NUROLO-227373 format. One record per residue (C-alpha): x, y, z. Coordinates in pm, 1 decimal. Layout:
residues N
[[X, Y, Z]];
...
***
This chain:
residues 401
[[-8981.1, 12145.6, 11696.8]];
[[-8754.5, 12413.8, 11528.7]];
[[-8982.2, 12737.6, 11427.7]];
[[-8774.0, 12820.1, 11081.1]];
[[-9038.7, 13121.0, 10981.6]];
[[-8889.6, 13443.7, 10904.3]];
[[-8971.6, 13754.2, 11163.1]];
[[-8929.2, 13996.9, 10861.6]];
[[-9276.1, 14099.3, 10688.5]];
[[-9306.3, 13943.8, 10353.3]];
[[-9009.3, 13684.6, 10404.5]];
[[-9107.5, 13322.3, 10282.6]];
[[-9158.2, 13076.1, 10551.0]];
[[-8910.5, 12786.8, 10524.8]];
[[-8996.2, 12422.9, 10562.8]];
[[-8895.3, 12247.4, 10864.8]];
[[-8623.4, 11988.4, 10825.0]];
[[-8512.4, 12136.4, 10503.1]];
[[-8151.9, 12158.1, 10404.5]];
[[-8240.9, 12556.0, 10340.9]];
[[-8319.8, 12555.8, 10718.2]];
[[-8001.5, 12378.6, 10768.7]];
[[-7786.0, 12625.1, 10560.2]];
[[-7942.4, 12929.4, 10736.0]];
[[-7892.2, 12806.3, 11097.1]];
[[-7507.4, 12685.5, 11035.0]];
[[-7421.0, 13001.0, 10853.3]];
[[-7583.1, 13208.0, 11151.2]];
[[-7411.5, 13003.9, 11404.6]];
[[-7084.3, 13027.1, 11233.0]];
[[-7090.3, 13412.2, 11177.3]];
[[-7199.4, 13444.7, 11544.3]];
[[-6872.3, 13240.2, 11656.0]];
[[-6670.7, 13455.1, 11441.6]];
[[-6603.1, 13217.7, 11153.5]];
[[-6586.6, 13332.5, 10822.1]];
[[-6910.0, 13263.4, 10606.5]];
[[-6714.3, 13081.9, 10357.6]];
[[-6716.3, 12774.7, 10616.2]];
[[-7060.8, 12712.2, 10475.9]];
[[-6894.1, 12594.8, 10150.1]];
[[-6924.7, 12227.9, 10261.7]];
[[-7308.2, 12261.0, 10189.4]];
[[-7497.1, 12232.3, 9881.5]];
[[-7423.2, 12547.2, 9658.9]];
[[-7778.4, 12563.1, 9581.2]];
[[-7887.0, 12550.3, 9942.1]];
[[-7637.7, 12822.1, 10033.3]];
[[-7778.8, 13038.7, 9764.0]];
[[-8130.5, 13004.3, 9861.4]];
[[-7994.4, 13084.5, 10228.0]];
[[-7848.3, 13366.3, 10092.7]];
[[-8160.9, 13479.2, 9952.2]];
[[-8350.1, 13469.2, 10242.4]];
[[-8153.3, 13647.1, 10445.6]];
[[-8160.9, 13931.2, 10155.9]];
[[-8540.4, 13921.0, 10174.0]];
[[-8518.4, 13979.6, 10571.2]];
[[-8292.8, 14255.7, 10494.3]];
[[-8541.2, 14436.4, 10216.7]];
[[-8818.2, 14389.9, 10463.0]];
[[-8635.9, 14570.8, 10734.9]];
[[-8501.5, 14836.0, 10508.2]];
[[-8870.5, 14900.3, 10421.2]];
[[-8966.2, 14909.8, 10787.1]];
[[-8657.4, 15152.4, 10871.1]];
[[-8769.3, 15401.1, 10560.6]];
[[-9103.1, 15409.0, 10710.4]];
[[-8983.2, 15468.6, 11073.1]];
[[-8768.6, 15740.6, 10940.5]];
[[-9072.1, 15898.6, 10767.6]];
[[-9263.4, 15887.2, 11094.5]];
[[-8956.4, 16064.9, 11277.4]];
[[-8936.7, 16321.1, 11003.1]];
[[-9295.1, 16391.0, 11046.8]];
[[-9255.3, 16448.9, 11441.8]];
[[-8934.2, 16675.4, 11390.0]];
[[-9150.0, 16867.9, 11158.0]];
[[-9439.1, 16906.8, 11405.7]];
[[-9214.3, 17006.3, 11664.8]];
[[-9051.2, 17270.6, 11458.6]];
[[-9398.6, 17414.0, 11387.0]];
[[-9454.8, 17425.5, 11758.7]];
[[-9112.7, 17577.2, 11855.5]];
[[-9219.9, 17888.1, 11637.2]];
[[-8899.3, 18022.0, 11546.9]];
[[-8690.8, 17899.3, 11819.6]];
[[-8339.9, 17763.7, 11741.4]];
[[-8367.6, 17419.2, 11549.1]];
[[-8011.8, 17290.9, 11690.8]];
[[-8070.5, 17205.2, 12038.9]];
[[-7697.8, 17064.4, 12135.5]];
[[-7803.2, 16914.4, 12481.8]];
[[-8128.2, 16715.5, 12322.6]];
[[-7914.6, 16602.0, 12020.5]];
[[-7630.9, 16476.1, 12267.2]];
[[-7907.6, 16291.2, 12452.9]];
[[-8042.4, 16113.8, 12143.1]];
[[-7708.5, 16017.7, 12038.2]];
[[-7627.5, 15848.1, 12376.6]];
[[-7960.5, 15674.6, 12401.6]];
[[-7863.2, 15556.1, 12039.1]];
[[-7527.7, 15416.2, 12127.3]];
[[-7677.7, 15244.1, 12473.8]];
[[-7955.2, 15077.8, 12287.9]];
[[-7942.0, 14723.6, 12142.4]];
[[-7737.4, 14756.6, 11853.0]];
[[-7619.3, 14400.9, 11788.8]];
[[-7303.7, 14366.7, 11630.7]];
[[-7295.7, 14729.0, 11529.3]];
[[-7010.0, 14964.2, 11717.3]];
[[-7138.1, 15235.6, 11894.1]];
[[-6955.4, 15484.3, 11681.3]];
[[-7119.1, 15320.3, 11353.2]];
[[-7476.6, 15377.7, 11553.8]];
[[-7355.0, 15722.9, 11624.1]];
[[-7255.2, 15808.2, 11265.5]];
[[-7609.7, 15683.0, 11138.0]];
[[-7775.5, 15883.2, 11404.0]];
[[-7604.2, 16191.6, 11343.5]];
[[-7731.3, 16178.0, 10953.5]];
[[-8063.4, 16100.2, 11084.6]];
[[-8064.0, 16413.9, 11309.4]];
[[-7924.3, 16628.5, 11045.2]];
[[-8163.1, 16527.7, 10783.7]];
[[-8466.2, 16590.0, 11041.5]];
[[-8335.9, 16927.4, 11140.5]];
[[-8315.4, 17049.6, 10792.7]];
[[-8673.5, 17009.1, 10741.2]];
[[-8736.3, 17249.8, 11012.5]];
[[-8477.8, 17531.5, 10838.5]];
[[-8135.3, 17528.7, 10688.3]];
[[-7856.9, 17553.9, 10902.2]];
[[-7540.5, 17758.4, 10784.2]];
[[-7204.2, 17661.3, 10954.7]];
[[-6883.9, 17868.0, 10910.3]];
[[-6553.1, 17693.6, 10891.1]];
[[-6184.5, 17736.7, 10830.8]];
[[-6116.1, 17645.3, 10439.5]];
[[-6053.6, 17543.1, 10194.4]];
[[-6300.2, 17246.5, 10095.8]];
[[-6123.3, 16921.9, 10209.4]];
[[-6003.8, 16984.4, 10563.4]];
[[-6009.6, 16861.6, 10910.9]];
[[-6242.1, 17171.4, 10970.0]];
[[-6485.8, 17041.6, 10699.7]];
[[-6472.4, 16706.3, 10848.4]];
[[-6535.8, 16836.5, 11196.6]];
[[-6847.0, 17025.3, 11072.3]];
[[-7003.3, 16703.8, 10911.6]];
[[-6913.0, 16458.6, 11212.4]];
[[-7118.1, 16699.6, 11462.5]];
[[-7404.5, 16870.5, 11251.6]];
[[-7428.5, 16577.3, 10944.6]];
[[-7435.2, 16671.1, 10596.6]];
[[-7780.3, 16836.7, 10573.8]];
[[-7622.6, 17161.9, 10663.3]];
[[-7488.0, 17434.9, 10451.6]];
[[-7110.1, 17445.5, 10543.7]];
[[-6938.1, 17757.1, 10443.2]];
[[-6541.0, 17782.0, 10416.2]];
[[-6398.8, 18083.4, 10473.8]];
[[-5982.3, 18190.8, 10423.1]];
[[-5932.5, 18303.6, 10764.3]];
[[-6001.9, 18220.8, 11132.3]];
[[-6083.5, 18588.4, 11176.2]];
[[-6345.4, 18564.2, 10887.5]];
[[-6504.2, 18244.0, 11055.6]];
[[-6549.9, 18445.0, 11372.9]];
[[-6710.4, 18741.6, 11189.3]];
[[-6934.3, 18511.3, 10992.9]];
[[-7105.6, 18392.6, 11318.4]];
[[-7121.6, 18698.7, 11489.5]];
[[-7261.2, 18895.9, 11205.3]];
[[-7538.2, 18635.1, 11154.0]];
[[-7380.5, 18551.4, 10778.4]];
[[-7390.0, 18167.7, 10956.7]];
[[-7566.0, 18030.9, 11232.6]];
[[-7275.4, 17874.3, 11378.5]];
[[-6902.8, 17847.1, 11359.4]];
[[-6664.5, 17533.4, 11407.4]];
[[-6314.7, 17650.3, 11492.6]];
[[-6010.2, 17437.4, 11628.4]];
[[-5860.8, 17525.4, 11961.4]];
[[-5626.0, 17244.3, 12056.8]];
[[-5426.5, 16975.5, 11903.6]];
[[-5315.9, 16664.6, 12109.8]];
[[-4953.0, 16710.4, 11951.8]];
[[-4928.9, 17060.6, 11844.1]];
[[-5092.2, 17232.0, 12133.4]];
[[-5345.4, 17530.0, 12156.4]];
[[-5455.5, 17707.0, 11833.0]];
[[-5337.3, 18048.2, 11954.4]];
[[-5557.6, 18274.1, 11713.2]];
[[-5864.0, 18067.6, 11796.8]];
[[-5824.3, 18148.5, 12171.8]];
[[-5744.4, 18508.1, 12127.0]];
[[-6054.7, 18564.0, 11912.7]];
[[-6257.9, 18378.7, 12167.1]];
[[-6164.9, 18667.9, 12408.1]];
[[-6319.0, 18925.0, 12203.8]];
[[-6641.1, 18703.9, 12030.9]];
[[-6981.7, 18781.6, 12121.3]];
[[-7074.1, 18417.4, 12050.7]];
[[-7095.2, 18146.1, 12296.1]];
[[-6958.5, 17812.9, 12313.0]];
[[-7238.1, 17560.5, 12272.7]];
[[-7076.4, 17218.5, 12141.1]];
[[-6748.8, 17038.2, 12124.1]];
[[-6581.0, 16787.1, 11862.1]];
[[-6303.9, 16585.6, 11865.6]];
[[-6160.3, 16456.0, 11554.2]];
[[-5923.0, 16205.7, 11500.0]];
[[-5673.5, 16299.7, 11283.7]];
[[-5590.6, 16056.4, 11006.4]];
[[-5321.1, 16104.6, 10745.0]];
[[-5367.2, 15930.6, 10390.6]];
[[-5171.4, 15942.5, 10081.0]];
[[-5352.9, 16028.7, 9775.2]];
[[-5278.3, 16057.6, 9424.7]];
[[-5429.0, 16056.3, 9091.7]];
[[-5157.4, 15787.3, 8958.9]];
[[-5247.3, 15407.4, 8946.5]];
[[-4914.6, 15360.7, 9174.0]];
[[-4678.3, 15499.1, 9397.7]];
[[-4379.6, 15438.4, 9144.4]];
[[-4241.7, 15743.2, 8986.5]];
[[-4406.1, 15954.6, 9286.3]];
[[-4155.1, 16278.4, 9252.0]];
[[-4317.6, 16507.4, 9519.7]];
[[-4552.0, 16484.7, 9789.3]];
[[-4715.4, 16803.1, 9897.3]];
[[-4902.0, 16872.7, 10243.2]];
[[-4919.3, 17118.0, 10532.5]];
[[-4594.3, 17145.0, 10703.3]];
[[-4736.4, 16973.5, 11019.3]];
[[-4895.5, 16671.6, 10824.3]];
[[-4547.3, 16610.9, 10652.2]];
[[-4377.3, 16626.0, 10983.6]];
[[-4654.8, 16362.9, 11146.7]];
[[-4578.8, 16135.7, 10850.2]];
[[-4202.5, 16155.4, 10841.0]];
[[-4149.4, 15782.7, 10911.1]];
[[-4378.5, 15668.8, 10660.7]];
[[-4255.1, 15881.2, 10394.4]];
[[-3889.0, 15778.8, 10478.8]];
[[-3968.5, 15419.2, 10441.4]];
[[-4208.3, 15438.1, 10160.4]];
[[-4116.6, 15746.5, 9948.2]];
[[-3733.1, 15819.7, 10042.3]];
[[-3656.7, 15966.1, 9721.7]];
[[-3981.4, 16195.2, 9681.6]];
[[-3927.2, 16579.1, 9751.5]];
[[-4144.4, 16708.2, 10037.7]];
[[-4315.9, 17024.7, 9970.4]];
[[-4485.9, 17227.9, 10233.3]];
[[-4821.3, 17411.8, 10111.6]];
[[-5093.5, 17617.0, 10317.9]];
[[-5333.4, 17343.3, 10345.7]];
[[-5387.9, 16987.8, 10304.8]];
[[-5655.6, 17074.7, 10067.9]];
[[-5437.6, 17287.8, 9851.6]];
[[-5199.3, 16990.7, 9867.6]];
[[-5498.1, 16763.0, 9716.1]];
[[-5548.3, 17018.5, 9454.1]];
[[-5192.3, 17045.0, 9315.9]];
[[-5193.4, 16621.5, 9317.8]];
[[-5485.4, 16651.2, 9092.2]];
[[-5342.4, 16869.4, 8840.3]];
[[-4958.8, 16773.3, 8855.3]];
[[-4825.8, 16407.5, 8709.1]];
[[-4590.4, 16205.4, 8939.3]];
[[-4720.6, 16388.6, 9278.9]];
[[-4908.7, 16295.1, 9594.4]];
[[-5073.3, 16492.4, 9854.4]];
[[-5122.8, 16393.0, 10236.5]];
[[-5453.6, 16482.6, 10414.2]];
[[-5793.2, 16361.2, 10492.9]];
[[-5970.4, 16137.3, 10312.3]];
[[-6259.0, 16419.7, 10225.7]];
[[-5975.1, 16588.2, 10055.8]];
[[-5929.0, 16272.4, 9806.9]];
[[-6303.4, 16287.4, 9738.9]];
[[-6339.1, 16628.9, 9678.8]];
[[-6030.4, 16626.6, 9431.1]];
[[-6091.3, 16297.2, 9258.4]];
[[-5778.7, 16116.1, 9403.7]];
[[-5717.7, 15758.9, 9459.3]];
[[-5644.0, 15664.8, 9843.1]];
[[-5326.5, 15458.1, 9812.0]];
[[-5221.2, 15452.3, 10199.9]];
[[-5432.7, 15511.2, 10489.4]];
[[-5362.3, 15613.3, 10836.7]];
[[-4977.3, 15678.4, 10751.6]];
[[-4921.5, 15915.4, 11066.3]];
[[-4643.9, 15812.2, 11297.9]];
[[-4847.8, 15916.7, 11579.7]];
[[-5189.3, 15708.7, 11611.3]];
[[-5353.6, 15892.5, 11871.6]];
[[-5376.6, 16242.0, 11704.6]];
[[-5651.2, 16463.7, 11800.8]];
[[-5791.6, 16799.1, 11753.3]];
[[-6056.9, 16946.4, 11928.5]];
[[-6301.3, 17192.2, 11792.5]];
[[-6561.3, 17406.8, 11957.1]];
[[-6901.2, 17522.8, 11825.1]];
[[-6991.2, 17894.0, 11854.6]];
[[-7339.0, 18011.9, 11832.9]];
[[-7583.7, 18278.3, 11970.1]];
[[-7739.7, 18066.0, 12202.2]];
[[-7658.1, 17827.6, 12526.6]];
[[-7693.8, 17483.1, 12559.4]];
[[-7891.0, 17321.4, 12857.5]];
[[-7786.1, 17041.4, 13081.4]];
[[-7729.6, 16727.7, 12902.2]];
[[-7595.2, 16523.3, 13177.7]];
[[-7251.2, 16513.7, 13063.8]];
[[-7137.7, 16866.6, 13014.7]];
[[-6816.2, 17083.6, 13010.0]];
[[-6786.2, 17469.5, 13071.8]];
[[-6504.2, 17694.1, 12933.6]];
[[-6396.1, 18012.9, 13057.8]];
[[-6087.2, 18235.4, 13068.1]];
[[-5966.9, 18457.3, 13363.4]];
[[-5668.6, 18653.3, 13470.1]];
[[-5485.6, 18666.6, 13785.9]];
[[-5321.9, 18933.3, 13983.7]];
[[-4955.2, 18945.9, 13952.3]];
[[-4833.6, 18831.6, 14283.2]];
[[-4693.8, 18506.8, 14446.6]];
[[-4953.5, 18228.8, 14470.9]];
[[-5215.7, 18430.3, 14302.1]];
[[-5309.6, 18144.1, 14048.7]];
[[-5342.0, 17892.6, 14352.5]];
[[-5550.0, 18124.7, 14554.3]];
[[-5762.6, 18208.9, 14235.4]];
[[-5829.3, 17834.0, 14131.7]];
[[-5886.9, 17703.0, 14489.3]];
[[-6273.7, 17764.2, 14459.6]];
[[-6282.7, 17484.6, 14201.6]];
[[-6132.2, 17212.5, 14450.3]];
[[-6319.9, 17362.0, 14758.3]];
[[-6658.7, 17305.7, 14558.1]];
[[-6535.4, 16980.0, 14404.1]];
[[-6540.5, 17084.1, 14076.9]];
[[-6262.2, 16909.9, 13839.4]];
[[-6066.6, 17101.4, 13610.6]];
[[-5984.9, 16933.4, 13290.8]];
[[-5768.4, 17188.9, 13097.7]];
[[-5577.3, 17507.7, 13170.6]];
[[-5378.7, 17711.7, 12890.4]];
[[-5188.7, 18035.4, 12945.0]];
[[-5168.4, 18309.0, 12702.4]];
[[-5009.3, 18641.7, 12723.7]];
[[-5265.7, 18927.6, 12781.9]];
[[-5057.6, 19180.4, 12548.5]];
[[-5048.3, 19432.5, 12785.3]];
[[-4665.5, 19439.6, 12768.2]];
[[-4640.7, 19392.0, 13166.4]];
[[-4613.1, 19010.8, 13162.5]];
[[-4960.6, 18916.7, 13258.3]];
[[-5151.3, 18641.6, 13141.1]];
[[-5525.3, 18505.3, 13049.8]];
[[-5564.0, 18139.9, 13172.9]];
[[-5806.7, 17943.1, 12940.7]];
[[-5963.7, 17654.5, 13172.4]];
[[-6229.1, 17389.8, 13115.7]];
[[-6427.6, 17239.2, 13397.7]];
[[-6629.5, 16936.6, 13416.4]];
[[-7009.9, 17024.8, 13464.1]];
[[-7264.8, 17272.9, 13327.4]];
[[-7258.1, 17605.1, 13457.2]];
[[-7609.6, 17560.7, 13619.9]];
[[-7475.5, 17269.7, 13831.3]];
[[-7488.9, 17384.2, 14182.2]];
[[-7118.9, 17319.3, 14234.0]];
[[-7025.1, 17473.5, 13934.8]];
[[-7252.1, 17782.6, 13969.4]];
[[-7092.1, 17858.0, 14320.3]];
[[-6760.8, 17806.3, 14189.2]];
[[-6802.7, 18039.2, 13910.1]];
[[-6954.1, 18259.2, 14139.1]];
[[-6662.8, 18273.0, 14365.7]];
[[-6404.0, 18308.7, 14072.6]];
[[-6612.6, 18615.4, 13941.5]];
[[-6555.0, 18767.8, 14287.5]];
[[-6179.5, 18733.8, 14300.2]];
[[-6052.1, 18733.7, 13934.5]];
[[-5951.1, 19073.6, 13787.8]];
[[-6114.0, 18951.9, 13473.5]];
[[-6326.3, 18644.5, 13395.2]];
[[-6558.4, 18563.4, 13086.2]];
[[-6750.2, 18223.7, 13067.8]];
[[-6761.5, 18087.7, 12688.8]];
[[-7025.3, 17866.8, 12763.1]];
[[-7156.9, 17522.3, 12909.9]];
[[-7225.2, 17238.2, 12633.8]];
[[-7218.1, 16879.1, 12598.8]];
[[-6875.4, 16708.4, 12644.1]];
[[-6762.7, 16548.4, 12323.9]];
[[-6753.6, 16122.4, 12339.1]];
***
């Protein structure tokens, strides 16, 4: 015999052998097979309506249980905050472990990325119960840097935009903000030179990493694209969308401005204009999104680092960033980096920057896999420090997914 009862508290029991049971079973089976729910249209409309109502009651019951459990989680977070007695509320290694466990759990049809986004906001809200967290980023509002803050810290923080990269670093160093989120590398444009230069000087360490997928979107206040005469955006974004613009808006003038957020602001006050930028900019400036993901290169990523006053502990999947210099002699770089290979430490990135001494010397910015406290990494770093004329470890942190 078929058990037609719902598992959700408060949901009505269904009579065995009823057409309502038949509707529920058929709709669920076809949905699990990837068939659109419209396939249930052959059933009696009244039975389909009743089946939908049954599922909605189950959703309502599950939602009530979710809210109750969220309250329990929040209470536990508050208790931990009281026990920590002023210790940092943001523990990147712990948050990385929570997110990894959530993604690995029984999530049904939900994608891992969807589960992660939900848990980022749960963690953010619970963290906010302990203490408000202030995050500096390169403004204005509506940029990919603001998106990076939200992607990593969630929305329950005070995100503070600054006009220049120098001001972002100073805000974290002075204590005006708890952390700074700074771009260091783009997959198509390369390193962000000013960020790397400032990292040489900063007293703050790296405690987190964010990878933002750069999706460019066309936005305007107009109801359609007919009559669009100008398109505003940052020069890089215009270049990244050259193909789409040539096909869809070939006659429109392309005007480069200081940021995508400024482009959205201009489009919000001028008629017959559009802007290109992140979806968050359209939300800030009340624009319609007319075309999504119009970038020519679909795998355009920007990497951000989180700077703070405290280190991150080992999370189980970590990365360490450092900078060093080499003597100006043949084979110096190869000799300098040999401890990494000999200790079995993988180097995932190396970037050179002029040392600005006027003698053709360079700094080498390096990322290696593992935490600085892992024995092989610790041995390699000790050997590097002994042989390099200059070395600075920026920090170890959970690697971004």
